[in-house]
C-alpha positions as CSV (number, residue, x, y, z in Angstrom):
1,M,0.0,0.0,0.0
2,A,1.3,3.4,-0.9
3,Y,2.1,5.5,2.1
4,I,4.3,8.6,2.8
5,S,4.6,10.2,6.2
6,Q,5.5,13.7,7.2
7,D,8.9,12.4,8.4
8,D,9.5,10.9,4.9
9,K,8.6,14.3,3.4
10,K,11.1,16.0,5.8
11,D,13.8,13.6,4.6
12,L,13.1,14.3,0.9
13,T,12.7,18.1,1.2
14,P,16.4,19.2,1.1
15,A,17.0,17.3,-2.2
16,I,13.8,18.7,-3.7
17,K,14.6,22.3,-2.6
18,A,18.1,21.9,-4.0
19,V,16.7,21.0,-7.5
20,L,14.3,24.0,-7.2
21,K,17.1,26.3,-6.3
22,K,19.4,25.0,-9.1
23,Y,16.8,25.8,-11.7
24,N,15.7,29.0,-10.1
25,M,12.1,27.7,-9.5
26,K,9.7,28.4,-6.6
27,G,7.4,25.7,-5.4
28,T,5.7,24.0,-2.5
29,I,6.0,20.5,-1.2
30,G,3.1,18.6,0.4
31,I,1.4,15.3,0.9
32,R,-2.1,14.3,-0.4
33,H,-4.1,11.6,1.2
34,H,-1.0,10.1,3.0
35,S,-0.1,8.4,-0.3
36,T,1.1,11.1,-2.7
37,L,4.1,13.4,-2.5
38,V,3.1,16.6,-4.3
39,V,5.3,19.4,-5.6
40,N,3.5,22.5,-7.0
41,I,5.7,24.7,-9.1
42,Q,4.5,28.4,-8.6
43,S,7.1,30.4,-10.7
44,G,10.4,30.1,-12.3
45,S,12.6,30.8,-15.3
46,I,11.6,27.8,-17.4
47,D,9.0,28.3,-20.2
48,F,6.6,25.3,-20.1
49,G,4.3,26.9,-22.7
50,R,1.3,26.9,-20.5
51,D,0.4,28.3,-17.1
52,Y,-1.1,25.1,-15.7
53,I,0.1,21.5,-16.3
54,Q,-0.4,18.3,-14.4
55,V,2.9,16.6,-15.3
56,N,2.8,12.9,-16.3
57,E,6.1,11.8,-14.7
58,Y,6.0,8.5,-16.7
59,Q,6.3,10.3,-20.0
60,L,8.7,13.2,-19.4
61,D,10.8,12.5,-22.4
62,R,7.8,12.4,-24.7
63,N,6.3,15.7,-23.5
64,Y,9.2,17.9,-22.6
65,S,12.6,18.9,-23.9
66,G,15.6,21.1,-23.1
67,A,15.6,22.8,-19.7
68,A,12.1,21.7,-18.8
69,L,13.0,18.0,-19.3
70,A,16.2,18.3,-17.3
71,F,14.4,20.1,-14.5
72,L,11.5,17.6,-14.3
73,T,13.8,14.6,-14.5
74,E,15.9,15.8,-11.6
75,L,12.9,16.8,-9.6
76,A,11.2,13.4,-10.0
77,A,14.5,11.7,-9.0
78,A,14.7,13.9,-5.9
79,M,11.1,13.2,-5.0
80,K,11.7,9.5,-5.2
81,G,14.8,9.6,-3.0
82,D,16.6,6.3,-2.3
83,K,13.7,4.4,-0.5
84,W,11.2,4.6,-3.4
85,F,10.2,1.4,-5.2
86,D,7.6,0.3,-7.7
87,R,6.8,-3.4,-8.0
88,S,3.4,-2.8,-9.7
89,D,2.1,-5.2,-12.4
90,M,-0.7,-3.6,-14.4
91,M,-1.4,-6.9,-16.3
92,T,-2.6,-8.5,-13.1
93,D,-4.0,-5.3,-11.5
94,Y,-1.4,-5.4,-8.7
95,F,-0.1,-2.1,-7.4
96,C,2.7,-2.1,-5.0
97,T,4.7,1.2,-4.7
98,A,6.3,3.2,-1.9
99,F,4.2,6.3,-2.7
100,Y,2.9,8.2,-5.7
101,L,4.3,11.4,-7.2
102,S,2.4,14.4,-8.4
103,I,4.1,17.4,-10.1
104,N,2.0,20.4,-11.0
105,V,3.2,23.4,-12.9
106,G,0.9,26.1,-11.6
107,Q,-2.5,25.3,-10.2
108,W,-6.0,25.5,-11.6
109,N,-6.6,28.6,-9.5
110,K,-3.1,30.0,-9.5
111,P,-1.3,30.0,-12.9
112,Y,2.4,29.4,-13.2
113,I,4.4,32.6,-13.5
114,C,7.4,32.6,-15.9
115,T,10.1,34.9,-14.7
116,A,12.5,34.5,-17.6
117,A,14.1,37.6,-19.0
118,V,12.9,36.6,-22.4
119,M,9.1,36.7,-22.7
120,C,7.6,33.2,-21.9
């Protein structure tokens, strides 16, 4: 059963904040329903092309390129940490993972703000 505690979040926060700082991004870290680690990106210097995206972390290389791909790949790795695992088997409808990830660029009620010097 997927589960993440506040202590787990505390352990993962320094690595997540380091990735945010490296790419000059601002975001919040939280937990939803004790099973999902959530990072909401509020603003930053990367142009994602839209002001609200629910990122599919399983298809990063298909949907993003350049700085956006590098950032999201590093962010997902930092969110997983070293204790994350996924032994799920969708063919048999068996789901066994440490916890789920959710990355949002902006929110439905608060759009992402691009702060790049060049117009986003």
